[in-house]
N, C-alpha and C positions, 0 to 999 in steps of 0.2 A: 540316345536316351530321350524318352518322350515326357519324364517328370519336368515340370519349370523348375526354375532354379530357386524361387520361391518355397515351393515345395518341398524341393531337394533340402535346401536349408534348415527347414523346420523339421525334417524326419531326422537330419544327422543330429540337431541339436535334441530332440527326442531320445533317441536311441542313445546317444553319447551321455547324457544326463542319467537316463535309466543305468545304462553300464557303469557308470562311477558309483551311482547310489547305491550297488548290489555287488560291485566288485566284480571287474573285467575281468581280471586274470581267473576268479572263482567259476564264473559263468562258463567261460570258454575251457577251462580244466574239466567241467561237468560233462559239458557236449563232448571233447576230445576223448575222454574215459567211457563214454557209453552210459553215463549216469543220467539219462531222460526217460521219459514215457516213451515205450516202444521202440527202443533204441534199436533193438534186431531188425527191426522192420524198416528203417530209414535206407533210402537209397543214394541219398545226394544229403549227405549232412551239412554241407554249406547252405544250401536252399534250406532245409530245415531250420538251420541256427539263423539265417538272416530273417524269414518270416516270422519265428518266435521271438527276435529282437523287436520286430515291427509290432506284433500282438502286444507284447509285454511292456511296452511303450505307452500303452494306453493312450491312444490318441485317434479314438474311432471318429471324429468328426473330420482330421485331417486325410484321414484313410478314405473315408468316403468321399471326399472332394477328389483325390486323385483318381480313384475309381471311376471316375464323372468319365475321364479322359483317356486311361492308361488302363491297360491289363497288368495279368501275372508278370508277363515278361518283362514289360517296361519297369515295373517294380522293382524286379529281382534285379534287374540292371542296375538301378540307384543304390538297393540295400548292399550290392555285391562291393560297391565303392565305400560304401559306410561302414560296414559291419567287418570286424578283423576276421583272418580267413582262420577254419578251424581243421584240425587234422586229425581222421579217425585214428584212434589207439587201440580198439577192442576187436 
């Protein structure tokens, strides 16, 4: 994983805080049941969920810092460790 430990911790805190604020169980259920925009076109639900959680965390400055040295693959590796697994039920 190329994301630095400091950035990883900041990502984890931001995503965890956002999910607690809006209800992690509710968010996960919405994704698993396909109650998201363009759900029928999603090929990789876990990837969609992880990046949606990243952007919903509203931390653009941190994301910009990470993209200075990492790409989507590196960021996705970090996000998979942070975000809960979702299983498609639709």
